[in-house]
NUBAFI-467633 format. One record per residue: x, y, z of N, C-alpha, C in turn; residue in one letter. Coordinates in pm, whole numbers, padded with zeros to 5 digits, always signed. Layout:
! NUBAFI-467633
XYZXYZXYZA/...
***
This chain:
! NUBAFI-467633
+00085-00141-00019-00006-00015-00001+00063+00110-00012M/+00049+00234-00088+00124+00373-00074+00066+00440+00035K/+00110+00486+00139+00040+00544+00214+00112+00705+00236I/+00050+00778+00229+00106+00916+00255+00090+01005+00384Y/+00169+01015+00448+00182+01043+00588+00197+01228+00615N/+00109+01285+00703+00152+01399+00730+00126+01457+00855N/+00218+01427+00976+00154+01448+01084+00213+01620+01136S/+00138+01690+01188+00215+01835+01238+00091+01873+01325H/+00173+01984+01413+00063+02039+01503+00006+02142+01411E/-00119+02187+01471-00216+02313+01399-00312+02354+01506D/-00365+02471+01463-00446+02508+01576-00582+02512+01531G/-00615+02388+01477-00769+02336+01489-00768+02295+01608H/-00933+02299+01646-00973+02239+01768-01113+02171+01736H/-01100+02053+01786-01228+01972+01781-01243+01911+01921H/-01323+01928+02022-01345+01876+02144-01387+01717+02139N/-01310+01626+02169-01358+01510+02210-01432+01471+02336H/-01553+01445+02345-01585+01413+02506-01550+01261+02518D/-01630+01218+02639-01625+01094+02702-01580+00979+02585Q/-01691+00989+02492-01686+00893+02399-01574+00920+02285G/-01485+01001+02332-01382+00995+02228-01363+01184+02213G/-01453+01251+02281-01401+01416+02287-01365+01464+02402H/-01267+01527+02388-01212+01576+02570-01111+01638+02550G/-01029+01726+02572-00935+01796+02627-00837+01830+02589G/-00705+01794+02577-00610+01883+02555-00562+01908+02403E/-00444+01965+02371-00449+01996+02246-00331+01882+02198N/-00333+01834+02097-00244+01697+02075-00204+01725+01898H/-00083+01674+01870-00051+01684+01750-00121+01625+01673D/-00157+01650+01569-00257+01620+01476-00205+01539+01353R/-00270+01437+01345-00221+01295+01239-00296+01315+01124G/-00271+01372+01016-00352+01374+00893-00262+01265+00808H/-00366+01153+00751-00315+01064+00643-00397+01068+00561Y/-00312+01048+00406-00369+01049+00327-00336+00914+00257H/-00443+00847+00197-00384+00721+00167-00449+00662+00058A/-00372+00609-00050-00406+00566-00173-00410+00398-00134H/-00516+00322-00141-00513+00200-00102-00494+00134-00171G/-00397+00068-00259-00356-00007-00340-00182-00030-00343R/-00161-00170-00352-00025-00202-00363+00047-00146-00479G/+00169-00120-00481+00246-00073-00607+00218-00172-00733H/+00250-00284-00705+00228-00371-00842+00093-00360-00899S/-00021-00358-00789-00152-00344-00814-00195-00220-00880H/-00102-00104-00839-00146+00013-00874-00113+00014-01028G/+00002-00045-01060+00028-00042-01235-00080-00108-01284H/-00085-00248-01200-00198-00302-01297-00290-00203-01315D/-00391-00176-01217-00524-00066-01229-00486+00019-01315H/-00376+00096-01317-00384+00202-01391-00360+00169-01560L/-00283+00063-01576-00263-00011-01720-00410-00068-01765G/-00508-00110-01668-00650-00184-01708-00715-00055-01753H/-00728+00092-01693-00823+00163-01711-00791+00242-01799A/-00635+00255-01836-00610+00312-01980-00628+00205-02107H/-00631+00112-02065-00690+00012-02195-00843+00021-02233T/-00908+00006-02078-01068+00059-02098-01104+00193-02170H/-01008+00296-02136-01050+00424-02185-01035+00427-02335A/-00937+00353-02388-00912+00336-02535-01033+00284-02588S/-01093+00152-02534-01141+00062-02573-01295+00163-02594S/-01318+00244-02485-01450+00325-02471-01447+00426-02587N/-01326+00483-02601-01292+00584-02743-01343+00504-02872K/-01269+00396-02868-01300+00321-03007-01463+00293-03025S/-01550+00228-02934-01685+00192-02945-01752+00324-02972G/-01699+00444-02911-01780+00563-02895-01759+00613-03061M/-01643+00591-03125-01602+00656-03264-01633+00602-03357F/-01671+00466-03350-01718+00372-03440-01888+00426-03443I/-01970+00427-03326-02086+00465-03325-02096+00619-03356A/-02023+00681-03350-02055+00807-03412-02017+00832-03577L/-01957+00751-03629-01938+00768-03775-02091+00683-03824L/-02148+00603-03771-02261+00502-03781-02388+00605-03795I/-02385+00701-03647-02500+00770-03653-02518+00866-03731T/-02400+00914-03737-02375+01057-03845-02448+00976-04011T/-02408+00888-04024-02444+00872-04192-02587+00836-04174V/-02655+00771-04066-02768+00747-04062-02882+00874-04055I/-02831+00947-03984-02906+01070-03972-02927+01157-04105M/-02836+01170-04161-02830+01245-04291-02943+01152-04400L/-02947+01006-04373-03050+00923-04452-03151+00949-04390L/-03205+00950-04294-03339+00986-04238-03380+01095-04220E/-03313+01187-04233-03341+01338-04271-03372+01362-04397F/-03305+01308-04492-03335+01314-04638-03483+01242-04664V/-03442+01110-04610-03570+01057-04648-03677+01094-04559G/-03726+01152-04474-03834+01216-04364-03854+01337-04500G/-03773+01389-04543-03834+01525-04627-03914+01460-04741L/-03834+01359-04796-03869+01274-04946-04044+01233-04918V/-04027+01167-04787-04149+01079-04777-04252+01154-04708T/-04208+01273-04649-04336+01358-04562-04365+01309-04447N/-04265+01195-04400-04260+01148-04273-04235+01218-04132S/-04308+01269-04035-04288+01309-03911-04189+01203-03831L/-04212+01074-03812-04184+00978-03758-03992+00980-03774A/-03988+00964-03943-03851+01003-03974-03761+01100-03965L/-03850+01209-03952-03795+01363-03912-03753+01366-03791L/-03836+01318-03687-03821+01320-03566-03710+01244-03508S/-03693+01129-03571-03578+01017-03550-03463+01102-03631D/-03431+01159-03720-03328+01195-03781-03292+01323-03672S/-03376+01409-03649-03372+01516-03527-03289+01465-03416G/-03340+01314-03336-03277+01291-03245-03147+01226-03286H/-03129+01178-03397-02997+01162-03407-02908+01261-03429M/-02971+01366-03453-02862+01500-03460-02810+01511-03334L/-02888+01509-03238-02861+01519-03097-02773+01406-03072S/-02774+01285-03075-02711+01176-03085-02573+01205-03127D/-02557+01237-03237-02441+01283-03293-02341+01369-03219T/-02406+01503-03204-02349+01575-03104-02306+01522-02950A/-02409+01435-02921-02398+01404-02823-02246+01303-02778A/-02245+01206-02904-02134+01117-02933-02016+01204-02937L/-02035+01329-03006-01909+01395-03040-01877+01466-02881A/-01967+01504-02805-01919+01554-02703-01845+01462-02603L/-01942+01355-02609-01879+01233-02510-01703+01192-02556S/-01694+01185-02659-01555+01170-02725-01478+01263-02655L/-01516+01387-02682-01441+01540-02639-01387+01517-02477A/-01525+01464-02420-01502+01447-02283-01379+01340-02238A/-01403+01250-02302-01292+01139-02292-01160+01185-02309M/-01124+01282-02389-01028+01355-02436-00953+01422-02311W/-01042+01523-02271-01034+01597-02154-01008+01523-02039F/-01092+01452-02024-01062+01346-01907-00907+01299-01876A/-00852+01268-01957-00706+01226-02005-00616+01301-01974A/-00652+01420-01966-00559+01515-01954-00506+01526-01778R/-00366+01553-01759-00315+01536-01619-00379+01639-01512P/-00397+01606-01420-00403+01748-01291-00330+01859-01331P/-00381+01966-01256-00294+02058-01292-00303+02183-01112S/-00225+02245-01114-00233+02317-00961-00384+02395-00935P/-00434+02409-01053-00583+02474-01013-00654+02374-01022N/-00641+02266-01081-00735+02158-01104-00689+02017-01080K/-00678+02012-00907-00621+01884-00865-00681+01753-00881T/-00809+01752-00946-00872+01636-00972-00863+01630-01106Y/-00800+01702-01195-00776+01715-01363-00922+01738-01395G/-00932+01651-01523-01067+01696-01579-01173+01610-01588Y/-01157+01478-01453-01237+01366-01504-01404+01445-01495Y/-01444+01536-01438-01573+01532-01410-01641+01614-01528R/-01558+01657-01645-01602+01692-01822-01682+01583-01833F/-01671+01447-01814-01749+01325-01861-01887+01352-01774E/-01878+01366-01665-02017+01395-01630-02109+01519-01669I/-02024+01662-01709-02091+01733-01763-02150+01668-01903L/-02054+01603-01972-02123+01595-02127-02243+01490-02097A/-02233+01402-01985-02351+01317-01974-02462+01430-01931A/-02464+01490-01855-02559+01584-01834-02601+01664-01927L/-02514+01739-02015-02573+01775-02129-02646+01686-02218L/-02603+01574-02253-02677+01470-02309-02821+01438-02302N/-02845+01454-02134-02951+01431-02102-03059+01519-02108G/-03014+01654-02083-03054+01756-02108-03107+01770-02290I/-03001+01754-02365-03053+01770-02507-03156+01663-02546A/-03171+01570-02479-03306+01470-02521-03414+01511-02467L/-03427+01568-02377-03535+01627-02333-03572+01761-02433F/-03491+01821-02478-03510+01942-02549-03583+01868-02683V/-03503+01773-02766-03534+01706-02874-03689+01650-02855I/-03733+01554-02742-03837+01520-02701-03964+01632-02721S/-03932+01736-02669-03994+01872-02658-04074+01904-02817G/-03975+01929-02897-03981+01939-03023-04054+01849-03111F/-04036+01724-03096-04127+01594-03138-04234+01599-03099I/-04291+01624-02969-04434+01601-02906-04505+01762-02992V/-04458+01848-02961-04521+01981-03029-04527+01995-03166A/-04452+01918-03266-04478+01881-03388-04587+01770-03425E/-04592+01709-03346-04699+01575-03322-04829+01606-03310A/-04825+01710-03238-04980+01768-03187-05044+01858-03285I/-04926+01924-03350-04969+02006-03480-05019+01926-03598G/-04982+01782-03613-05025+01719-03700-05161+01636-03690R/-05197+01661-03573-05314+01556-03521-05432+01619-03623F/-05465+01741-03610-05594+01772-03710-05582+01731-03848S/-05490+01738-03906-05473+01716-04056-05323+01642-04079E/-05349+01510-04038-05226+01398-04069-05165+01417-04225P/-05054+01453-04247-05035+01450-04383-05025+01299-04462P/-05022+01267-04598-04981+01162-04652-04841+01126-04647T/-04831+01024-04645-04673+00965-04599-04645+00818-04692V/-04513+00878-04780-04506+00752-04866-04439+00643-04735S/-04527+00550-04720-04515+00450-04609-04394+00366-04660S/-04396+00319-04772-04285+00183-04819-04155+00247-04818G/-04136+00388-04877-04041+00416-04863-03927+00454-04694S/-04071+00501-04632-04041+00557-04490-04006+00389-04422M/-04062+00298-04433-04018+00175-04371-03892+00126-04407M/-03854+00130-04536-03722+00091-04579-03581+00175-04513L/-03626+00291-04514-03534+00365-04451-03497+00379-04310I/-03632+00335-04231-03638+00323-04083-03559+00198-04059A/-03593+00084-04132-03526-00057-04091-03382-00029-04124A/-03337+00030-04227-03166+00071-04224-03122+00152-04119I/-03189+00221-04050-03190+00322-03924-03167+00221-03831G/-03283+00112-03818-03239+00029-03706-03146-00035-03710L/-03102-00099-03789-02992-00174-03811-02857-00137-03767L/-02832-00017-03804-02717+00094-03809-02745+00129-03645A/-02828+00151-03584-02852+00191-03443-02817+00053-03357N/-02857-00074-03398-02840-00181-03333-02704-00195-03355L/-02638-00197-03458-02476-00188-03479-02402-00076-03366A/-02438+00014-03390-02368+00128-03295-02364+00074-03142S/-02539+00038-03084-02529-00028-02947-02450-00117-02926A/-02398-00242-03042-02343-00350-03019-02176-00297-02998W/-02133-00201-03068-01964-00161-03068-01976-00099-02937F/-02054-00033-02887-02060+00049-02754-02082-00072-02661L/-02166-00172-02621-02147-00260-02560-02009-00384-02534M/-01961-00354-02676-01833-00482-02714-01723-00392-02669R/-01695-00277-02694-01589-00204-02642-01590-00099-02543K/-01689-00067-02517-01715+00019-02405-01780-00032-02253G/-01758+00056-02174-01809+00016-02026-01948+00090-02005D/-02051+00025-02091-02195+00074-02092-02255+00069-01939V/-02188+00001-01816-02273-00042-01693-02177+00075-01620E/-02039+00091-01632-01975+00137-01524-01927+00300-01568G/-01946+00346-01688-01928+00477-01733-02004+00554-01759N/-02052+00639-01669-02187+00709-01698-02199+00788-01844L/-02079+00832-01904-02075+00912-02022-02085+00800-02139N/-02061+00687-02115-02064+00604-02237-02195+00545-02226V/-02242+00537-02117-02373+00474-02081-02484+00592-02155R/-02477+00693-02124-02574+00812-02198-02545+00803-02333S/-02443+00810-02374-02433+00786-02553-02513+00648-02579A/-02498+00541-02498-02551+00402-02551-02719+00415-02548Y/-02770+00484-02426-02926+00527-02432-02967+00601-02536L/-02860+00719-02576-02916+00791-02691-02941+00714-02817H/-02824+00614-02837-02866+00515-02953-02958+00400-02919V/-02956+00361-02823-03116+00256-02829-03230+00346-02826L/-03250+00469-02780-03359+00563-02808-03391+00567-02956S/-03264+00589-03023-03283+00598-03182-03346+00467-03253D/-03270+00326-03212-03348+00227-03216-03503+00239-03220A/-03551+00264-03091-03703+00274-03043-03754+00353-03164L/-03695+00482-03196-03765+00572-03301-03775+00493-03440G/-03677+00412-03460-03692+00337-03578-03784+00236-03605S/-03789+00155-03480-03876+00058-03481-04013+00120-03481I/-04033+00260-03408-04182+00335-03423-04231+00370-03572G/-04095+00403-03620-04139+00443-03795-04180+00321-03846A/-04107+00167-03819-04147+00101-03918-04280+00054-03880I/-04345+00032-03758-04480+00016-03716-04574+00114-03785V/-04537+00238-03773-04634+00353-03823-04629+00317-03983A/-04519+00315-04047-04529+00276-04197-04588+00184-04236G/-04597+00028-04158-04660-00072-04217-04821-00054-04168L/-04851+00032-04086-05009+00060-04051-05065+00154-04151L/-04958+00248-04170-05025+00319-04294-05013+00280-04432M/-04973+00166-04455-04942+00124-04561-05044+00018-04590L/-05091-00058-04485-05200-00157-04486-05345-00078-04444L/-05346+00016-04362-05512+00079-04354-05502+00244-04374F/-05381+00294-04455-05368+00457-04459-05428+00539-04326S/-05391+00488-04220-05401+00545-04101-05247+00642-04087W/-05277+00762-04136-05179+00853-04156-05178+00910-03996Y/-05278+00940-03911-05269+00959-03799-05168+00906-03700I/-05124+00788-03732-05063+00690-03649-04922+00758-03647V/-04853+00809-03764-04733+00868-03766-04690+00977-03638D/-04789+01061-03630-04785+01158-03519-04808+01069-03362P/-04878+00991-03366-04909+00903-03260-04760+00829-03217I/-04710+00768-03304-04592+00663-03291-04480+00768-03231I/-04476+00896-03300-04364+01003-03265-04386+01041-03134S/-04504+01080-03065-04491+01102-02928-04490+00966-02863I/-04516+00859-02846-04489+00757-02812-04320+00731-02771V/-04243+00753-02890-04108+00730-02899-04060+00845-02797V/-04116+00987-02836-04067+01098-02745-04083+01060-02585A/-04177+00991-02540-04206+00949-02402-04106+00883-02363L/-04051+00784-02442-03978+00678-02419-03815+00735-02390L/-03804+00853-02488-03677+00915-02484-03686+01000-02373I/-03763+01043-02310-03792+01103-02172-03736+01026-02062L/-03800+00941-02073-03778+00818-01954-03611+00786-01952R/-03566+00760-02062-03421+00741-02035-03304+00872-02004S/-03376+01013-02075-03305+01124-02037-03311+01157-01885A/-03429+01124-01799-03464+01149-01695-03353+01070-01629W/-03341+00938-01636-03227+00876-01558-03108+00907-01560G/-03043+00967-01676-02921+01021-01691-02910+01128-01621I/-03008+01251-01645-03002+01343-01578-02982+01358-01400I/-03086+01262-01365-03084+01235-01219-02950+01181-01169T/-02888+01097-01231-02764+01023-01212-02647+01114-01189A/-02642+01212-01315-02521+01330-01328-02545+01443-01226T/-02662+01470-01181-02700+01574-01060-02673+01491-00947V/-02652+01374-00904-02663+01340-00815-02479+01316-00770H/-02408+01300-00897-02275+01323-00887-02231+01439-00861I/-02281+01532-00903-02270+01670-00885-02248+01749-00784L/-02367+01702-00722-02381+01710-00550-02321+01635-00489M/-02246+01588-00540-02160+01483-00401-02205+01401-00356E/-02304+01350-00401-02385+01231-00354-02326+01113-00319G/-02330+01035-00230-02324+00880-00214-02324+00795-00332T/-02206+00725-00390-02225+00640-00480-02328+00516-00456P/-02420+00500-00555-02535+00416-00558-02462+00270-00487A/-02353+00225-00508-02311+00117-00498-02244+00104-00356T/-02266+00223-00278-02219+00221-00143-02285+00246-00087V/-02298+00166+00055-02416+00202+00147-02299+00274+00291D/-02362+00412+00317-02278+00475+00429-02259+00414+00556E/-02402+00354+00605-02411+00300+00727-02325+00151+00743A/-02308+00070+00616-02226-00013+00592-02062+00013+00621E/-02023+00130+00566-01894+00206+00570-01862+00197+00700V/-01946+00283+00768-01940+00311+00925-01911+00164+01009R/-02022+00090+00944-01956-00055+01065-01863-00106+01047R/-01806-00096+00917-01690-00178+00883-01559-00101+00939V/-01570+00035+00941-01436+00115+01009-01477+00101+01165L/-01577+00068+01236-01583+00045+01375-01559-00068+01419L/-01571-00159+01309-01531-00288+01360-01382-00316+01358S/-01273-00222+01312-01147-00239+01336-01084-00219+01472I/-01009-00301+01523-00932-00271+01657-00891-00170+01709D/-00954-00099+01791-00876+00064+01833-00976+00159+01814G/-01059+00155+01724-01143+00247+01644-01241+00278+01760V/-01277+00379+01828-01389+00414+01918-01491+00484+01841R/-01438+00583+01761-01547+00636+01656-01530+00692+01535D/-01623+00722+01455-01603+00784+01338-01679+00912+01298I/-01603+01016+01236-01683+01155+01194-01649+01184+01113H/-01726+01284+01055-01686+01372+00931-01659+01265+00780D/-01756+01187+00782-01730+01095+00683-01799+01129+00540L/-01715+01143+00457-01790+01178+00349-01762+01080+00217H/-01862+01063+00127-01833+00948+00022-01889+00994-00123I/-01796+01032-00185-01879+01080-00323-01777+01007-00474W/-01844+01077-00545-01789+01005-00717-01748+01125-00785T/-01598+01105-00809-01542+01202-00904-01581+01205-01053I/-01562+01063-01092-01638+01070-01223-01694+00903-01232T/-01731+00869-01329-01794+00709-01326-01661+00630-01308S/-01672+00555-01215-01606+00423-01180-01463+00489-01091G/-01460+00620-01057-01360+00662-00968-01423+00738-00824L/-01460+00648-00701-01500+00703-00588-01408+00759-00499D/-01454+00822-00399-01350+00882-00315-01406+00875-00165S/-01326+00883-00084-01391+00873+00045-01303+00962+00173L/-01331+01039+00283-01235+01104+00324-01332+01036+00495S/-01266+01052+00575-01306+01042+00739-01211+01071+00833C/-01259+01129+00968-01175+01077+01080-01203+00962+01153H/-01103+00922+01203-01117+00784+01290-01050+00835+01445L/-01165+00829+01532-01093+00852+01680-01077+00710+01734L/-00958+00708+01774-00864+00581+01850-00833+00575+01951I/-00819+00453+02031-00780+00435+02168-00656+00481+02163D/-00603+00582+02272-00484+00625+02305-00372+00543+02292D/-00376+00413+02324-00275+00309+02341-00282+00258+02184A/-00350+00269+02096-00353+00186+01969-00234+00264+01880A/-00199+00190+01766-00108+00241+01676-00190+00299+01576D/-00158+00446+01565-00225+00495+01448-00199+00428+01311S/-00080+00420+01246-00038+00351+01145-00100+00200+01098Q/-00115+00125+01223-00149+00003+01209-00307+00017+01185T/-00404+00107+01277-00516+00120+01225-00538+00209+01081V/-00454+00258+01050-00455+00344+00949-00447+00229+00827L/-00350+00139+00844-00318+00056+00716-00461-00042+00716Q/-00508-00083+00836-00644-00193+00822-00744-00096+00738E/-00783+00031+00807-00891+00089+00752-00878+00119+00610A/-00742+00149+00523-00753+00168+00398-00760+00008+00310V/-00703-00103+00388-00736-00213+00335-00885-00263+00310K/-00948-00258+00452-01114-00292+00419-01176-00187+00360R/-01156-00054+00323-01241+00008+00201-01217-00029+00092I/-01100-00047+00077-01038-00098-00079-01114-00236-00125E/-01100-00329-00001-01155-00481-00027-01302-00469-00040E/-01373-00423+00051-01498-00437+00079-01596-00346-00038V/-01513-00189-00035-01611-00105-00099-01553-00083-00257F/-01410-00136-00255-01357-00096-00438-01367+00038-00397R/-01292+00096-00297-01261+00260-00322-01115+00268-00305I/-01036+00316-00372-00896+00319-00381-00836+00454-00325E/-00926+00553-00329-00898+00689-00348-00941+00746-00160H/-00842+00725-00098-00921+00755+00058-00812+00869+00138T/-00882+00939+00207-00838+01043+00284-00888+00997+00428T/-00790+00972+00531-00855+00924+00667-00729+00999+00759I/-00789+01075+00832-00725+01172+00952-00749+01063+01090Q/-00636+01024+01134-00640+00958+01268-00614+01023+01397V/-00724+01038+01488-00736+01134+01579-00708+01051+01726E/-00667+01121+01819-00671+01035+01954-00728+01114+02080K/-00776+01107+02198-00865+01168+02297-00841+01291+02329S/-00702+01332+02324-00647+01473+02361-00673+01553+02224D/-00668+01534+02121-00677+01623+01971-00800+01707+02034L/-00791+01826+01970-00892+01946+01994-00906+02006+01829Q/-00994+02028+01766-01002+02084+01653-01167+02130+01631H/-01201+02230+01583-01303+02300+01559-01393+02196+01485A/-01544+02203+01512-01634+02091+01454-01630+02121+01313D/-01663+02033+01232-01663+02042+01068-01792+02095+01019M/-01795+02188+00950-01954+02214+00905-02022+02138+00830K/-01938+02045+00765-02009+01947+00689-01993+01790+00766L/
***
């Protein structure tokens, strides 16, 4: 384990009473610990680099496919007079921008930290995912507004050509989704996941266009075109809401969904010599990179380095959090109460 120690006297005061709060000034032991062994750290970094490269590859292929099909559906929608196709091409336009933004976010995230950005640019990926979610909301609003306007006088649609173009679009969307799943971290990376949901919602739009074209071809029900468009828009909104809530939770420094704060307390308090835990914070920097900081009050007779080593080890093994900052305190340490 790499453990970075910094013990020094300071002027902060936090009163520890009988349960660990009480009395005199003490040298403050502030420990910053990265919970990974030397060789393990290189393996982890190498794996992360490989995964990031794979995410970029999948995203780039999906971007190329989406751009081509977007142009095809836009032209096809104008030729066939189909709102379903036009709305799907408009959605794919947002997807093209979203995929390009996601690629740019990956490029920014790879930049090293700087003195004024000590976390680097990892959060850019979260911002990109949030913008993608908002874009889906806006596109859905335009689709619904246009569809409502068509209910009174549904225009005639060239259903055969519409179905052919929609089928090509569906195959392309499925191919993009496959590349993202095959090469990208759809489950663990929120940025890749948002792009993946964009592509899946495109596939739903294509399916809707095919269904609408079939009904118009068989029964001349041209009103089904705006109806299908609204259904697809609602499905898109559902996906967008999931992305927006997840990104806002991260930006608000919320506890990761995979980590139970109460369980973290239980694990740390079970360590021999630990009397209390306070100022516990758990947050996500970007997808797959969680952080934890806390203060541990330990018995006066306990060895701070031994307790610290065990705490770092358990946090990594149980919760897979490798970036931990732990301050170890004894009963005679006093510093001001934390506001958070």
